[in-house]
N, CA, C and O atoms as a Tripos MOL2 file, in Angstrom:
@<TRIPOS>MOLECULE
protein
  232   231    58     0     0
PROTEIN
NO_CHARGES

@<TRIPOS>ATOM
      1 N         -75.5780   48.0240  -20.1980 N.3       1 MET1
      2 CA        -75.6180   48.3290  -18.7870 C.3       1 MET1
      3 C         -77.0460   48.6610  -18.4100 C.2       1 MET1
      4 O         -77.8830   48.9360  -19.2700 O.2       1 MET1
      5 N         -77.3110   48.6330  -17.1290 N.am      2 ASN2
      6 CA        -78.6420   48.9660  -16.6640 C.3       2 ASN2
      7 C         -78.6310   50.3000  -15.9230 C.2       2 ASN2
      8 O         -77.6040   50.9760  -15.8670 O.2       2 ASN2
      9 N         -79.7670   50.6710  -15.3610 N.am      3 ARG3
     10 CA        -79.8630   51.9600  -14.6640 C.3       3 ARG3
     11 C         -78.9520   52.0510  -13.4520 C.2       3 ARG3
     12 O         -78.5620   53.1420  -13.0370 O.2       3 ARG3
     13 N         -78.6130   50.8960  -12.8860 N.am      4 GLU4
     14 CA        -77.7270   50.8850  -11.7190 C.3       4 GLU4
     15 C         -76.2580   51.0150  -12.1140 C.2       4 GLU4
     16 O         -75.3960   51.0980  -11.2390 O.2       4 GLU4
     17 N         -75.9540   51.0330  -13.4170 N.am      5 GLY5
     18 CA        -74.5860   51.1860  -13.8930 C.3       5 GLY5
     19 C         -73.8360   49.8770  -14.0250 C.2       5 GLY5
     20 O         -72.6230   49.8790  -14.2370 O.2       5 GLY5
     21 N         -74.5440   48.7420  -13.9040 N.am      6 LYS6
     22 CA        -73.9010   47.4300  -14.0060 C.3       6 LYS6
     23 C         -73.9440   46.9150  -15.4350 C.2       6 LYS6
     24 O         -74.9360   47.1010  -16.1400 O.2       6 LYS6
     25 N         -72.8710   46.2700  -15.8590 N.am      7 VAL7
     26 CA        -72.8210   45.6350  -17.1740 C.3       7 VAL7
     27 C         -73.7130   44.4000  -17.1110 C.2       7 VAL7
     28 O         -73.5370   43.5500  -16.2390 O.2       7 VAL7
     29 N         -74.6700   44.2980  -18.0340 N.am      8 ILE8
     30 CA        -75.6070   43.1730  -18.0210 C.3       8 ILE8
     31 C         -75.4410   42.2620  -19.2290 C.2       8 ILE8
     32 O         -76.1340   41.2500  -19.3320 O.2       8 ILE8
     33 N         -74.5490   42.5970  -20.1340 N.am      9 GLY9
     34 CA        -74.3070   41.7490  -21.2930 C.3       9 GLY9
     35 C         -73.0230   42.1560  -21.9840 C.2       9 GLY9
     36 O         -72.5850   43.3020  -21.8840 O.2       9 GLY9
     37 N         -72.4250   41.2060  -22.6870 N.am     10 THR10
     38 CA        -71.1900   41.4890  -23.4180 C.3      10 THR10
     39 C         -71.2020   40.7700  -24.7520 C.2      10 THR10
     40 O         -71.7900   39.6980  -24.8910 O.2      10 THR10
     41 N         -70.5510   41.3690  -25.7250 N.am     11 LYS11
     42 CA        -70.3140   40.7190  -27.0190 C.3      11 LYS11
     43 C         -69.2310   41.5000  -27.7330 C.2      11 LYS11
     44 O         -69.0420   42.6910  -27.4870 O.2      11 LYS11
     45 N         -68.5190   40.8200  -28.6210 N.am     12 TYR12
     46 CA        -67.5020   41.5400  -29.3700 C.3      12 TYR12
     47 C         -68.1710   42.2480  -30.5350 C.2      12 TYR12
     48 O         -69.2670   41.8770  -30.9530 O.2      12 TYR12
     49 N         -67.5050   43.2650  -31.0530 N.am     13 THR13
     50 CA        -68.0850   44.0760  -32.1200 C.3      13 THR13
     51 C         -67.2060   44.0500  -33.3540 C.2      13 THR13
     52 O         -66.1000   43.5100  -33.3490 O.2      13 THR13
     53 N         -67.7250   44.6410  -34.3970 N.am     14 LYS14
     54 CA        -66.9510   44.7850  -35.6340 C.3      14 LYS14
     55 C         -65.6140   45.4250  -35.3270 C.2      14 LYS14
     56 O         -65.5140   46.3030  -34.4700 O.2      14 LYS14
     57 N         -64.6020   44.9860  -36.0240 N.am     15 GLY15
     58 CA        -63.2820   45.5400  -35.8080 C.3      15 GLY15
     59 C         -62.4110   44.6440  -34.9600 C.2      15 GLY15
     60 O         -61.2000   44.8500  -34.8680 O.2      15 GLY15
     61 N         -63.0270   43.6380  -34.3340 N.am     16 THR16
     62 CA        -62.2490   42.6860  -33.5550 C.3      16 THR16
     63 C         -61.3340   41.9240  -34.5000 C.2      16 THR16
     64 O         -61.7920   41.3850  -35.5070 O.2      16 THR16
     65 N         -60.0570   41.8760  -34.1880 N.am     17 THR17
     66 CA        -59.1080   41.2130  -35.0860 C.3      17 THR17
     67 C         -58.8520   39.7590  -34.7080 C.2      17 THR17
     68 O         -58.2860   39.0050  -35.5000 O.2      17 THR17
     69 N         -59.2600   39.3600  -33.5140 N.am     18 ASN18
     70 CA        -59.0430   37.9760  -33.0870 C.3      18 ASN18
     71 C         -60.2190   37.5660  -32.2110 C.2      18 ASN18
     72 O         -60.4380   38.1370  -31.1420 O.2      18 ASN18
     73 N         -60.9640   36.5860  -32.6650 N.am     19 THR19
     74 CA        -62.1350   36.1470  -31.9120 C.3      19 THR19
     75 C         -61.9000   34.8130  -31.2060 C.2      19 THR19
     76 O         -62.8480   34.0650  -30.9670 O.2      19 THR19
     77 N         -60.6680   34.5140  -30.8790 N.am     20 SER20
     78 CA        -60.3520   33.2890  -30.1430 C.3      20 SER20
     79 C         -61.0020   33.3360  -28.7700 C.2      20 SER20
     80 O         -60.9390   34.3500  -28.0760 O.2      20 SER20
     81 N         -61.6220   32.2390  -28.3880 N.am     21 GLN21
     82 CA        -62.3080   32.1790  -27.1120 C.3      21 GLN21
     83 C         -61.3660   32.4430  -25.9450 C.2      21 GLN21
     84 O         -61.7890   32.9720  -24.9170 O.2      21 GLN21
     85 N         -60.0780   32.0760  -26.0950 N.am     22 CYS22
     86 CA        -59.1160   32.3020  -25.0070 C.3      22 CYS22
     87 C         -58.8530   33.7950  -24.7660 C.2      22 CYS22
     88 O         -58.3230   34.1680  -23.7190 O.2      22 CYS22
     89 N         -59.2200   34.6410  -25.7250 N.am     23 LEU23
     90 CA        -59.1210   36.0950  -25.5330 C.3      23 LEU23
     91 C         -60.4830   36.7030  -25.1920 C.2      23 LEU23
     92 O         -60.5720   37.6360  -24.3940 O.2      23 LEU23
     93 N         -61.5370   36.1680  -25.8020 N.am     24 LEU24
     94 CA        -62.8670   36.7170  -25.5440 C.3      24 LEU24
     95 C         -63.2950   36.5090  -24.0900 C.2      24 LEU24
     96 O         -63.8460   37.4210  -23.4740 O.2      24 LEU24
     97 N         -63.0480   35.3260  -23.5410 N.am     25 ASP25
     98 CA        -63.4830   35.0550  -22.1660 C.3      25 ASP25
     99 C         -62.9000   36.0380  -21.1560 C.2      25 ASP25
    100 O         -63.6570   36.5830  -20.3520 O.2      25 ASP25
    101 N         -61.5730   36.2950  -21.1590 N.am     26 PRO26
    102 CA        -61.0620   37.2790  -20.1960 C.3      26 PRO26
    103 C         -61.5300   38.7050  -20.5070 C.2      26 PRO26
    104 O         -61.6860   39.5160  -19.5940 O.2      26 PRO26
    105 N         -61.7530   39.0120  -21.7780 N.am     27 ALA27
    106 CA        -62.2580   40.3440  -22.1270 C.3      27 ALA27
    107 C         -63.6740   40.5320  -21.5960 C.2      27 ALA27
    108 O         -63.9920   41.5860  -21.0450 O.2      27 ALA27
    109 N         -64.5270   39.5200  -21.7570 N.am     28 TYR28
    110 CA        -65.8950   39.5910  -21.2210 C.3      28 TYR28
    111 C         -65.8690   39.7160  -19.7020 C.2      28 TYR28
    112 O         -66.6080   40.5140  -19.1250 O.2      28 TYR28
    113 N         -65.0140   38.9240  -19.0590 N.am     29 ALA29
    114 CA        -64.9230   38.9790  -17.5950 C.3      29 ALA29
    115 C         -64.4860   40.3620  -17.1300 C.2      29 ALA29
    116 O         -65.0080   40.8810  -16.1430 O.2      29 ALA29
    117 N         -63.5370   40.9570  -17.8320 N.am     30 THR30
    118 CA        -63.0780   42.3070  -17.4970 C.3      30 THR30
    119 C         -64.2030   43.3170  -17.6840 C.2      30 THR30
    120 O         -64.4140   44.1790  -16.8310 O.2      30 THR30
    121 N         -64.9210   43.2130  -18.7900 N.am     31 ALA31
    122 CA        -66.0210   44.1450  -19.0640 C.3      31 ALA31
    123 C         -67.0910   44.0630  -17.9800 C.2      31 ALA31
    124 O         -67.6680   45.0810  -17.5960 O.2      31 ALA31
    125 N         -67.3530   42.8660  -17.4900 N.am     32 ARG32
    126 CA        -68.3900   42.7020  -16.4600 C.3      32 ARG32
    127 C         -68.0120   43.3360  -15.1240 C.2      32 ARG32
    128 O         -68.8820   43.5370  -14.2770 O.2      32 ARG32
    129 N         -66.7410   43.6520  -14.9170 N.am     33 THR33
    130 CA        -66.3170   44.2850  -13.6670 C.3      33 THR33
    131 C         -66.5350   45.7920  -13.6870 C.2      33 THR33
    132 O         -66.4670   46.4330  -12.6390 O.2      33 THR33
    133 N         -66.7930   46.3680  -14.8500 N.am     34 TYR34
    134 CA        -66.9730   47.8100  -14.9580 C.3      34 TYR34
    135 C         -68.2760   48.2370  -14.2930 C.2      34 TYR34
    136 O         -69.2600   47.4970  -14.3010 O.2      34 TYR34
    137 N         -68.2740   49.4350  -13.7180 N.am     35 LYS35
    138 CA        -69.4520   49.9870  -13.0620 C.3      35 LYS35
    139 C         -69.4800   51.4800  -13.3470 C.2      35 LYS35
    140 O         -68.4890   52.1790  -13.1340 O.2      35 LYS35
    141 N         -70.6110   51.9610  -13.8260 N.am     36 TRP36
    142 CA        -70.8070   53.3770  -14.0840 C.3      36 TRP36
    143 C         -71.7070   53.9610  -13.0260 C.2      36 TRP36
    144 O         -72.3180   53.2360  -12.2410 O.2      36 TRP36
    145 N         -71.7860   55.2760  -13.0070 N.am     37 GLU37
    146 CA        -72.6560   55.9550  -12.0450 C.3      37 GLU37
    147 C         -74.1090   55.5540  -12.3060 C.2      37 GLU37
    148 O         -74.5500   55.5590  -13.4550 O.2      37 GLU37
    149 N         -74.8560   55.2070  -11.2550 N.am     38 PRO38
    150 CA        -76.2750   54.9070  -11.4300 C.3      38 PRO38
    151 C         -77.0230   56.1400  -11.9260 C.2      38 PRO38
    152 O         -76.6860   57.2710  -11.5730 O.2      38 PRO38
    153 N         -78.0380   55.9050  -12.7470 N.am     39 LYS39
    154 CA        -78.8560   56.9970  -13.2530 C.3      39 LYS39
    155 C         -80.2990   56.4980  -13.3470 C.2      39 LYS39
    156 O         -80.6880   55.9250  -14.3650 O.2      39 LYS39
    157 N         -81.0930   56.7100  -12.2980 N.am     40 PRO40
    158 CA        -82.4410   56.1660  -12.2360 C.3      40 PRO40
    159 C         -83.3590   56.5910  -13.3780 C.2      40 PRO40
    160 O         -84.2920   55.8620  -13.7160 O.2      40 PRO40
    161 N         -83.1150   57.7450  -13.9720 N.am     41 ASP41
    162 CA        -83.9900   58.2130  -15.0510 C.3      41 ASP41
    163 C         -83.4960   57.7960  -16.4430 C.2      41 ASP41
    164 O         -84.0800   58.1940  -17.4510 O.2      41 ASP41
    165 N         -82.4390   57.0080  -16.5010 N.am     42 ALA42
    166 CA        -81.9040   56.5270  -17.7820 C.3      42 ALA42
    167 C         -82.8050   55.4270  -18.3390 C.2      42 ALA42
    168 O         -83.6040   54.8480  -17.6030 O.2      42 ALA42
    169 N         -82.6790   55.1350  -19.6490 N.am     43 PRO43
    170 CA        -83.4150   54.0000  -20.1970 C.3      43 PRO43
    171 C         -83.0390   52.7270  -19.4370 C.2      43 PRO43
    172 O         -81.9460   52.6270  -18.8790 O.2      43 PRO43
    173 N         -83.9570   51.7550  -19.4240 N.am     44 GLU44
    174 CA        -83.7170   50.5180  -18.6830 C.3      44 GLU44
    175 C         -82.4460   49.8120  -19.1370 C.2      44 GLU44
    176 O         -81.6940   49.2860  -18.3170 O.2      44 GLU44
    177 N         -82.2090   49.8020  -20.4430 N.am     45 THR45
    178 CA        -81.0040   49.1950  -20.9940 C.3      45 THR45
    179 C         -80.2630   50.2420  -21.8140 C.2      45 THR45
    180 O         -80.8720   50.9750  -22.5920 O.2      45 THR45
    181 N         -78.9510   50.3090  -21.6380 N.am     46 GLN46
    182 CA        -78.1170   51.2430  -22.3810 C.3      46 GLN46
    183 C         -76.9860   50.4720  -23.0540 C.2      46 GLN46
    184 O         -76.5920   49.4010  -22.5940 O.2      46 GLN46
    185 N         -76.4770   51.0180  -24.1280 N.am     47 ILE47
    186 CA        -75.3970   50.3700  -24.8750 C.3      47 ILE47
    187 C         -74.1610   51.2530  -24.8250 C.2      47 ILE47
    188 O         -74.2450   52.4670  -25.0080 O.2      47 ILE47
    189 N         -73.0270   50.6390  -24.5790 N.am     48 GLY48
    190 CA        -71.7580   51.3490  -24.5610 C.3      48 GLY48
    191 C         -70.6630   50.4320  -25.0490 C.2      48 GLY48
    192 O         -70.9060   49.2540  -25.3090 O.2      48 GLY48
    193 N         -69.4730   50.9520  -25.1740 N.am     49 THR49
    194 CA        -68.3470   50.1370  -25.6120 C.3      49 THR49
    195 C         -67.1790   50.2910  -24.6520 C.2      49 THR49
    196 O         -66.9750   51.3390  -24.0400 O.2      49 THR49
    197 N         -66.4290   49.2180  -24.5440 N.am     50 ILE50
    198 CA        -65.1880   49.1900  -23.7820 C.3      50 ILE50
    199 C         -64.1550   48.5870  -24.7220 C.2      50 ILE50
    200 O         -64.4060   47.5520  -25.3390 O.2      50 ILE50
    201 N         -63.0060   49.2210  -24.8320 N.am     51 THR51
    202 CA        -61.9410   48.6900  -25.6660 C.3      51 THR51
    203 C         -60.9050   48.0210  -24.7580 C.2      51 THR51
    204 O         -60.4040   48.6210  -23.8070 O.2      51 THR51
    205 N         -60.6050   46.7710  -25.0800 N.am     52 ILE52
    206 CA        -59.6120   46.0110  -24.3150 C.3      52 ILE52
    207 C         -58.5240   45.5910  -25.2950 C.2      52 ILE52
    208 O         -58.7920   44.8820  -26.2650 O.2      52 ILE52
    209 N         -57.3090   46.0280  -25.0390 N.am     53 ASN53
    210 CA        -56.1790   45.6890  -25.9050 C.3      53 ASN53
    211 C         -55.2970   44.6650  -25.2170 C.2      53 ASN53
    212 O         -54.8460   44.8690  -24.0900 O.2      53 ASN53
    213 N         -55.0570   43.5610  -25.9080 N.am     54 PHE54
    214 CA        -54.1310   42.5550  -25.4170 C.3      54 PHE54
    215 C         -52.7960   42.7660  -26.1140 C.2      54 PHE54
    216 O         -52.7480   43.0640  -27.3080 O.2      54 PHE54
    217 N         -51.7090   42.6080  -25.3550 N.am     55 LYS55
    218 CA        -50.3740   42.7510  -25.9320 C.3      55 LYS55
    219 C         -49.5990   41.4740  -25.6900 C.2      55 LYS55
    220 O         -49.6600   40.8970  -24.6040 O.2      55 LYS55
    221 N         -48.8760   41.0390  -26.6910 N.am     56 LEU56
    222 CA        -48.0600   39.8440  -26.5910 C.3      56 LEU56
    223 C         -46.9860   40.0250  -25.5330 C.2      56 LEU56
    224 O         -46.2860   41.0380  -25.5210 O.2      56 LEU56
    225 N         -46.8550   39.0580  -24.6540 N.am     57 GLY57
    226 CA        -45.8170   39.0890  -23.6490 C.3      57 GLY57
    227 C         -46.2100   39.7340  -22.3460 C.2      57 GLY57
    228 O         -45.3710   39.9050  -21.4610 O.2      57 GLY57
    229 N         -47.4600   40.0910  -22.2100 N.am     58 GLU58
    230 CA        -47.9060   40.7030  -20.9430 C.3      58 GLU58
    231 C         -48.8840   39.7840  -20.2650 C.2      58 GLU58
    232 O         -49.3840   40.1030  -19.1860 O.2      58 GLU58
@<TRIPOS>BOND
     1     1     2 1
     2     2     3 1
     3     3     4 2
     4     3     5 am
     5     5     6 1
     6     6     7 1
     7     7     8 2
     8     7     9 am
     9     9    10 1
    10    10    11 1
    11    11    12 2
    12    11    13 am
    13    13    14 1
    14    14    15 1
    15    15    16 2
    16    15    17 am
    17    17    18 1
    18    18    19 1
    19    19    20 2
    20    19    21 am
    21    21    22 1
    22    22    23 1
    23    23    24 2
    24    23    25 am
    25    25    26 1
    26    26    27 1
    27    27    28 2
    28    27    29 am
    29    29    30 1
    30    30    31 1
    31    31    32 2
    32    31    33 am
    33    33    34 1
    34    34    35 1
    35    35    36 2
    36    35    37 am
    37    37    38 1
    38    38    39 1
    39    39    40 2
    40    39    41 am
    41    41    42 1
    42    42    43 1
    43    43    44 2
    44    43    45 am
    45    45    46 1
    46    46    47 1
    47    47    48 2
    48    47    49 am
    49    49    50 1
    50    50    51 1
    51    51    52 2
    52    51    53 am
    53    53    54 1
    54    54    55 1
    55    55    56 2
    56    55    57 am
    57    57    58 1
    58    58    59 1
    59    59    60 2
    60    59    61 am
    61    61    62 1
    62    62    63 1
    63    63    64 2
    64    63    65 am
    65    65    66 1
    66    66    67 1
    67    67    68 2
    68    67    69 am
    69    69    70 1
    70    70    71 1
    71    71    72 2
    72    71    73 am
    73    73    74 1
    74    74    75 1
    75    75    76 2
    76    75    77 am
    77    77    78 1
    78    78    79 1
    79    79    80 2
    80    79    81 am
    81    81    82 1
    82    82    83 1
    83    83    84 2
    84    83    85 am
    85    85    86 1
    86    86    87 1
    87    87    88 2
    88    87    89 am
    89    89    90 1
    90    90    91 1
    91    91    92 2
    92    91    93 am
    93    93    94 1
    94    94    95 1
    95    95    96 2
    96    95    97 am
    97    97    98 1
    98    98    99 1
    99    99   100 2
   100    99   101 am
   101   101   102 1
   102   102   103 1
   103   103   104 2
   104   103   105 am
   105   105   106 1
   106   106   107 1
   107   107   108 2
   108   107   109 am
   109   109   110 1
   110   110   111 1
   111   111   112 2
   112   111   113 am
   113   113   114 1
   114   114   115 1
   115   115   116 2
   116   115   117 am
   117   117   118 1
   118   118   119 1
   119   119   120 2
   120   119   121 am
   121   121   122 1
   122   122   123 1
   123   123   124 2
   124   123   125 am
   125   125   126 1
   126   126   127 1
   127   127   128 2
   128   127   129 am
   129   129   130 1
   130   130   131 1
   131   131   132 2
   132   131   133 am
   133   133   134 1
   134   134   135 1
   135   135   136 2
   136   135   137 am
   137   137   138 1
   138   138   139 1
   139   139   140 2
   140   139   141 am
   141   141   142 1
   142   142   143 1
   143   143   144 2
   144   143   145 am
   145   145   146 1
   146   146   147 1
   147   147   148 2
   148   147   149 am
   149   149   150 1
   150   150   151 1
   151   151   152 2
   152   151   153 am
   153   153   154 1
   154   154   155 1
   155   155   156 2
   156   155   157 am
   157   157   158 1
   158   158   159 1
   159   159   160 2
   160   159   161 am
   161   161   162 1
   162   162   163 1
   163   163   164 2
   164   163   165 am
   165   165   166 1
   166   166   167 1
   167   167   168 2
   168   167   169 am
   169   169   170 1
   170   170   171 1
   171   171   172 2
   172   171   173 am
   173   173   174 1
   174   174   175 1
   175   175   176 2
   176   175   177 am
   177   177   178 1
   178   178   179 1
   179   179   180 2
   180   179   181 am
   181   181   182 1
   182   182   183 1
   183   183   184 2
   184   183   185 am
   185   185   186 1
   186   186   187 1
   187   187   188 2
   188   187   189 am
   189   189   190 1
   190   190   191 1
   191   191   192 2
   192   191   193 am
   193   193   194 1
   194   194   195 1
   195   195   196 2
   196   195   197 am
   197   197   198 1
   198   198   199 1
   199   199   200 2
   200   199   201 am
   201   201   202 1
   202   202   203 1
   203   203   204 2
   204   203   205 am
   205   205   206 1
   206   206   207 1
   207   207   208 2
   208   207   209 am
   209   209   210 1
   210   210   211 1
   211   211   212 2
   212   211   213 am
   213   213   214 1
   214   214   215 1
   215   215   216 2
   216   215   217 am
   217   217   218 1
   218   218   219 1
   219   219   220 2
   220   219   221 am
   221   221   222 1
   222   222   223 1
   223   223   224 2
   224   223   225 am
   225   225   226 1
   226   226   227 1
   227   227   228 2
   228   227   229 am
   229   229   230 1
   230   230   231 1
   231   231   232 2
@<TRIPOS>SUBSTRUCTURE
     1 MET1         2 RESIDUE 1 A MET
     2 ASN2         6 RESIDUE 1 A ASN
     3 ARG3        10 RESIDUE 1 A ARG
     4 GLU4        14 RESIDUE 1 A GLU
     5 GLY5        18 RESIDUE 1 A GLY
     6 LYS6        22 RESIDUE 1 A LYS
     7 VAL7        26 RESIDUE 1 A VAL
     8 ILE8        30 RESIDUE 1 A ILE
     9 GLY9        34 RESIDUE 1 A GLY
    10 THR10       38 RESIDUE 1 A THR
    11 LYS11       42 RESIDUE 1 A LYS
    12 TYR12       46 RESIDUE 1 A TYR
    13 THR13       50 RESIDUE 1 A THR
    14 LYS14       54 RESIDUE 1 A LYS
    15 GLY15       58 RESIDUE 1 A GLY
    16 THR16       62 RESIDUE 1 A THR
    17 THR17       66 RESIDUE 1 A THR
    18 ASN18       70 RESIDUE 1 A ASN
    19 THR19       74 RESIDUE 1 A THR
    20 SER20       78 RESIDUE 1 A SER
    21 GLN21       82 RESIDUE 1 A GLN
    22 CYS22       86 RESIDUE 1 A CYS
    23 LEU23       90 RESIDUE 1 A LEU
    24 LEU24       94 RESIDUE 1 A LEU
    25 ASP25       98 RESIDUE 1 A ASP
    26 PRO26      102 RESIDUE 1 A PRO
    27 ALA27      106 RESIDUE 1 A ALA
    28 TYR28      110 RESIDUE 1 A TYR
    29 ALA29      114 RESIDUE 1 A ALA
    30 THR30      118 RESIDUE 1 A THR
    31 ALA31      122 RESIDUE 1 A ALA
    32 ARG32      126 RESIDUE 1 A ARG
    33 THR33      130 RESIDUE 1 A THR
    34 TYR34      134 RESIDUE 1 A TYR
    35 LYS35      138 RESIDUE 1 A LYS
    36 TRP36      142 RESIDUE 1 A TRP
    37 GLU37      146 RESIDUE 1 A GLU
    38 PRO38      150 RESIDUE 1 A PRO
    39 LYS39      154 RESIDUE 1 A LYS
    40 PRO40      158 RESIDUE 1 A PRO
    41 ASP41      162 RESIDUE 1 A ASP
    42 ALA42      166 RESIDUE 1 A ALA
    43 PRO43      170 RESIDUE 1 A PRO
    44 GLU44      174 RESIDUE 1 A GLU
    45 THR45      178 RESIDUE 1 A THR
    46 GLN46      182 RESIDUE 1 A GLN
    47 ILE47      186 RESIDUE 1 A ILE
    48 GLY48      190 RESIDUE 1 A GLY
    49 THR49      194 RESIDUE 1 A THR
    50 ILE50      198 RESIDUE 1 A ILE
    51 THR51      202 RESIDUE 1 A THR
    52 ILE52      206 RESIDUE 1 A ILE
    53 ASN53      210 RESIDUE 1 A ASN
    54 PHE54      214 RESIDUE 1 A PHE
    55 LYS55      218 RESIDUE 1 A LYS
    56 LEU56      222 RESIDUE 1 A LEU
    57 GLY57      226 RESIDUE 1 A GLY
    58 GLU58      230 RESIDUE 1 A GLU
């Protein structure tokens, strides 16, 4: 994320049990919709995690 609280990049991390593109694409799209409080004095780039759980049948 950046100082404005916008997600500027996405990637899956260790622990991912399924790296099928049909799951990664919607997960990345969901992550990009997140917005945090702006913090002008924060580092230019910050790293955080979002956990997205997919369930069969939903």
